[in-house]
N, C-alpha and C positions, 0 to 999 in steps of 0.2 A: 647176126641179123640186127640185134639192138644197136651194135656198133655202127652199122650203116645208117640206122635211123638217127642216131646222135649226130653223125657227121652231116647228114642232110639238114638237121635242125640247126646246127651251128652255121651252116652255109646260108640258110634262110635268114638267120639273125644278122649275119654280116651284110648280106645283100640289102636287107631292109634298113640297116643302119646307114649304109652308104647312100641309098636312095633318099632316106629322110634327111641325112646330113646335107647333101647337095641341094635338095629342094628347099630346105629351111634357110640355108645360107643365101641362096638366090633371093628368097623373099626378104630376108633381113637386110641384104645389101640394097635391094630396091627401095625398101622403106627408109633406110638410112640416107639415101641420096635425095629422097623426095621430102623428107621432114626437115623443118627448120631447126637450127641449133638452139638448145636451151639457153635462156638468159640468166638462169639462177642455179645455184648449187643445191641439189636435193639432199636432204638429210637422210641418213640410213634409217631403216625401219627401227633398228634398235634404239636410236636416239629419239625418233618420233614418238615412240610409246614408252619412253623412260619413266614418265610420270605415273604410269600404270603398274609399275613393277613393285607392288606392295601387297604381300599376302599371297597365299597359295591360290586363291580364286583368280587373282589377277594374272599370276604366272600361267595358269591353265588356259587362259584365253588369249595370251600373247600370240601374235602371228608366228613367232619362231616355234613355240610349243605346238601350235596347230599344224605347222608344216611337218614337224617330226611325227606327230600322231598320224597325219594323213599318209605320209610316205611309208611309215611302218605298217599301217593297216593294209594298204594296197599290196605291199610285199607279202603279208600274211595271206591275203585273199588269193594271191597268185601261187603260193607254194604249200600252204598247210594241208590242202586237200589230199595230197599224196600220202602224207603221214596218217591222216584219218582213214583213208581207204586201206592202208596197210594194217591198221588195227581192227577194222570192221569187216574185212573180206579175206578170203583165202588167198593163197599164193598165186594161183592161176589168174584170178580176177585182178589181183594187184599188179601182176605183170602186164595184163591187157590195159589196165588204166594208166600205167606208166608210159606205155607207148602213145596213148592218146594225149597225155599231158605234155610230152616232149614237143609234139606238133602244136598243141594249143598255146603253150608258152612261147614257142617260136613266133607265133602269130602276134602275141603281145609285144615281144621285143622288136618285132618287125617295124613298129612305128613308135616305140618308146623314145627314140632319139629326137623325134619332132617335139615332144613335150619338154624334153630336157633343154633343147636349144632355144625354145621360145621363152623359157622362164626369165632370163635376164632382160629380155625385151619387154615382157609384160610388166616386170617389176619396176622398170625405169619410168619415172614420172616426168621426164624432161622432154616430152613430145611423143609423137607417134599415136597410133590408134590400137589400144589393147584389144578392143572388141573385134577389130578386123583380124588381129593376130589369132584370137581364139577361133574365129570362123575358119581361118586358114588351117590351123592345127587340127580342128575337127574334120575338115574336108580331106586333108592328106591322110589322116589316120583312118577315116572312113573308107577311102579309096584302097589303101593298102590292105586293111583288114577285110574289106568287102571282096577284094580279089582272092584273098586266101580262103575266105568263107565259100565263095563260089566253087573253087577247086575242090575243097573238102566235101562240099555237098554234091558235086557233079560226078567225081571219080574217086570216091573214098577207097574202094577196093584196090584200085590201081596204086594210089598213094601208099597204102599199107603194104602192098605186095612189093613195090619198088624199094621202100625204106626198111621194111622189117621182114618180109617174106610171108608165105602162106600161114605160118604158125600163129600169126597175130591177126588173122582175118576177122576175128570176133571184135576187134577194135574199130573196124570200119564204120558200123552204124552209129558209133558214139562221136565220131569226128565232127560232124556238122553241129551237133548240140554244144560240144565243148568250144568249137570255133565261135559260135554265137556268144557264149559267155565271155570268151577272150576279147571279142569285138566290143562288147559293152564295157568291159573292164578297161580296155584301151582308151575308149572315148571318155570314160569316167576319169581316167588318169590325166588326160589332157585338160579336162574341166577343173580337176583338183589342182593341177599345176597353175592354171590361170588364177584361181582363187588364192592360192598361196602367194603368187606374185603380187596380187592386189592387196595383200595383208588381211585377208578374211579371217575372222575370229571364231569360226564355227565349223569349217570344213573338216578339221581333224576329228572333232567329236562325232560328226556325221559318219566319217569313214570308219571310225572305231565301232560305232553302232552297227554299221552294215557288216563289218567283219564278224562281230558277235552274232548277228542274225544268221549269217552264212554258216558259221560253225555250229550253232544251235540246231538249225534246220537239218544239216547233214548228219549230225550226231543222233538226233531224235528219229529222223525218217530216212532210211537208207535200204529199202528192199532190193534195189538193183543199182548197178553202176550209173544207169541213166538218171535215176532219182537223185544221186549225188550231184550230178551235173546240173539238174534242175535247181537244187539247193544253192549251188554256186551262182547260177544265173540270177536267182532271186536277190542275192547280195549285190552283185555287180549292177543289176538293173536299178536297184534302189539307190546305189551310189551315183549312178549316172543321172537319174531323175532328180534327186535332191541337189546334185551339183549344178545342173542346168537351172533349177529354180533359184538357187543362190546367185548364180551368175546373172540371171535376168534381173533379180532384185538389186544386185550391185550396179548393173548398167542403168537401171531406172534412177537409182540414188545419185549416180554420177552426173546425170543430165541436168 
């Protein structure tokens, strides 16, 4: 039964990757044809900020360091919950939660390709409209995740029955809540990718703080599996909200 769920999850990931790939390539192709060619060579980020590479404090705020912190923190936010549940709950609850996370993570990976493909475009300073790219990325990610969220909310029992069987019916009420967490984390990932591409010097610290918040909330307060998902949602919502504020601040500065 679990094997069937894993197969379905992998299929969803591949389908999402294909959809995101073609949609993003179509957008980038259109933008590439409509944007003027750059007249100057853009220096790499590593050269632009070479003068700041003195001391640990400067290293910590380098865009490269922030990119690693943000990417690592989002990965932890996506995966560490399963290990925490395995330590905090019994085997039956852990199995139920594992079924939920497979579908939830599939929803995240469904649109992760969009953020990955938009990164080089956003990072390019030789023309184009990064803010439009951010809006496109958020729109496509929202549509893909929103569709998945509607399915998980409308027919959770059927989804569980098809992928896992009746033995995992207790996972059905948790799907919508975990799907909401995955949606917010997916959108937060797009915003974080945009900020990384723009050379932001604080998104990594914010992502690390959100990850710490998430782990702390789940560790301290976990009366039920649903409370664990609420803790996860608190972290992903904070990441998304802070990321949007940073992006707005960055856009205002660029004007």
